[in-house]
C-alpha positions in Angstrom: 72.4 103.1 189.2 71.0 106.0 187.2 71.2 105.6 183.4 73.2 108.8 183.0 75.9 107.4 185.3 76.1 104.3 183.2 76.2 106.4 180.0 79.1 108.5 181.4 81.0 105.4 182.5 80.5 103.7 179.1 81.7 106.8 177.2 84.7 107.1 179.5 85.7 103.5 178.8 85.2 104.0 175.1 87.4 107.1 175.1 90.1 105.2 177.1 90.0 102.2 174.8 90.3 104.5 171.7 93.2 106.4 173.2 94.9 103.1 174.1 94.4 101.6 170.6 95.8 104.8 169.0 98.8 104.8 171.3 99.5 101.1 170.5 99.2 101.8 166.8 101.6 104.8 167.0 104.1 102.8 169.1 103.9 99.8 166.7 104.4 102.1 163.7 107.4 103.8 165.4 108.9 100.4 166.3 108.5 99.1 162.7 110.0 102.2 161.3 113.0 102.0 163.6 113.5 98.3 162.8 113.4 99.0 159.1 115.8 101.9 159.4 118.3 99.9 161.5 118.3 96.6 159.6 117.2 97.3 156.1 117.0 100.9 154.9 116.9 104.4 156.1 113.3 105.5 156.2 111.8 108.8 155.4 108.1 109.6 156.2 106.3 111.9 153.8 102.8 113.2 154.5 100.5 113.5 151.6 97.2 115.4 151.4 94.5 114.3 149.1 91.1 115.8 148.5 89.4 112.6 149.3 91.5 111.7 152.4 92.1 113.8 155.4 95.6 112.5 155.9 97.8 109.7 154.5 101.3 108.6 155.3 103.8 107.0 152.9 107.1 105.3 153.9 109.9 105.8 151.4 112.8 103.4 151.8 116.3 104.7 151.0 119.4 102.4 150.8 121.8 102.7 153.7 125.6 102.0 154.0 125.0 98.2 154.6 123.3 97.9 151.2 125.7 99.9 149.1 127.4 96.7 147.7 124.1 94.9 147.0 123.8 93.8 143.4 120.3 93.2 142.0 119.8 89.8 140.4 117.9 91.6 137.6 121.0 93.5 136.5 122.6 93.1 133.1 125.6 90.8 133.2 128.9 92.5 132.7 130.8 91.6 129.5 133.1 88.6 129.9 136.8 89.1 130.5 139.4 88.3 127.9 139.4 91.2 125.5 139.4 90.2 121.9 139.4 86.5 122.9 136.7 86.8 125.6 134.3 83.8 125.6 131.4 85.2 123.6 129.5 84.4 120.5 131.2 87.1 118.4 134.7 86.0 119.1 134.0 82.3 118.8 132.4 82.7 115.4 135.2 85.0 114.2 137.9 82.5 115.1 135.9 79.7 113.5 135.9 81.8 110.2 139.6 82.3 110.5 140.1 78.6 111.1 138.2 77.7 108.0 140.0 80.3 105.9 143.4 79.1 107.0 142.5 75.4 106.5 141.3 76.0 103.0 144.7 77.3 102.1 147.1 75.2 104.2 145.1 71.9 104.7 145.4 69.8 107.8 149.2 70.4 108.0 148.4 73.7 109.6 146.0 72.2 112.1 146.5 70.6 115.5 144.0 68.8 117.7 143.8 70.1 121.3 143.2 68.1 124.4 142.8 69.1 128.0 144.2 66.8 130.7 141.7 65.7 133.4 143.4 66.8 136.7 141.4 64.2 138.6 143.3 61.3 136.9 146.9 60.2 136.9 149.3 57.4 136.0 148.5 55.1 133.2 144.8 56.0 133.3 145.1 59.7 132.7 142.2 61.1 130.7 142.6 63.7 128.0 139.4 65.5 126.8 139.2 66.7 123.2 138.5 70.5 123.2 138.8 71.4 119.5 141.2 72.3 116.7 143.7 75.1 116.3 144.8 76.4 112.9 147.7 78.8 112.2 149.7 80.4 109.4 152.7 78.1 109.7 155.1 80.6 108.1 154.5 83.2 110.8 153.0 81.6 113.9 154.2 78.6 116.0 151.8 76.0 117.4 152.5 77.2 120.9 151.9 80.8 120.0 148.6 79.9 118.3 147.5 78.2 121.5 148.6 81.0 123.8 146.9 83.6 121.7 143.6 81.9 122.0 144.0 80.3 125.4 141.1 82.1 127.0 138.7 80.7 124.5 140.1 77.2 124.8 140.1 77.2 128.6 136.6 78.7 129.0 135.2 76.2 126.4 136.9 73.2 128.1 135.4 74.0 131.5 131.9 74.4 129.9 131.8 71.2 127.9 133.2 69.2 130.8 132.0 71.0 133.9 132.3 68.1 136.2 135.8 66.9 135.2 137.4 70.3 134.3 135.1 73.0 135.6 136.8 73.6 138.9 140.3 73.8 137.4 139.9 76.9 135.3 143.3 78.7 135.1 145.2 75.5 136.0 144.3 73.2 133.1 147.0 71.6 131.0 146.7 71.5 127.2 148.2 68.9 124.9 148.6 68.8 121.1 148.2 66.0 118.6 148.6 66.1 114.8 145.5 67.5 113.0 142.6 65.2 112.3 144.0 62.2 114.2 140.9 61.5 116.4 140.2 58.2 114.7 143.8 57.1 115.3 143.9 58.2 118.9 140.6 56.5 119.6 142.2 53.2 118.3 145.2 53.7 120.5 147.7 54.1 117.7 151.1 54.2 119.4 152.4 56.4 116.6 150.3 59.3 117.9 151.8 61.0 120.9 150.4 64.0 122.8 152.7 66.9 123.5 152.1 69.3 126.3 152.1 73.0 125.3 152.7 76.1 127.5 149.9 78.5 127.9 152.1 81.6 128.1 154.4 82.4 125.1 156.3 85.6 124.9 155.0 87.9 122.1 151.8 85.7 121.5 149.6 88.7 122.4 151.0 90.5 119.3 149.9 87.6 117.0 147.2 88.9 114.6 143.9 87.0 115.1 143.7 86.7 111.3 146.7 84.3 111.5 145.2 81.9 113.9 141.8 80.1 114.1 139.8 77.9 116.4 137.2 75.2 115.8 135.8 74.3 119.2 134.3 70.9 120.0 130.5 70.6 120.2 129.0 68.3 122.7 125.5 66.8 122.1 122.7 66.7 124.5 123.9 63.3 125.7 127.1 65.0 126.8 129.3 62.0 126.0 132.2 64.0 124.6 135.4 62.5 123.4 138.4 61.5 125.6 141.4 59.2 125.4 143.4 57.5 128.0 147.1 57.9 128.0 150.0 58.0 130.5 151.1 61.2 132.2 153.6 61.6 129.3 150.9 61.5 126.6 151.6 58.0 125.2 149.4 54.9 124.9 149.8 53.0 128.2 151.1 49.4 128.0 147.9 47.8 129.1 146.0 49.3 126.1 148.5 48.2 123.4 147.0 45.3 121.4 
């Protein structure tokens, strides 16, 4: 076979292969663009011209209807709910200052210890977790109103210091009162200290000035032991724990 014939056949094959490769590349690009547009974003192709390049293509991705509710994990967290008693550092420290101010004037007579009942326990082995202390101006605010006014801080804190026992019961926790500064007596199962359940909703409590109530929330160490007592469902020392 003459050399020129071979040369013609070879060039023909090269051209065919080049055209085939180009067609495959275009088809692949179109398929990829279609997939992205259908399943992820609407695509928009923009052609750029650059002095050093004959031609370049850029694929710009635009969010579609399916992604309108997507929330980036890098977003700033929204402020917590609860208004002036939302669980944040500012409100916690403010109520602690009010607690200290009220206690300086009224002493422990204006203070109650607060416990949250463990919903996973019952009968004579019901556990009550210590959450903190509430102070109030006794002449103008009842103990129930002081609790109700600051209930969001109390419940948020309770679920954080005992996430396993109380964490899944946010909004349904029961709170119980004991006289102020009686933790040593309750830990010794003093039968003279009885817990009393308080309601979380008190009419008019939202009008109580925050200056007239205070809160000293319990702090849990790295060991996470916390402080709890065992009582009956009525808040008294069970018979089997009386010496």
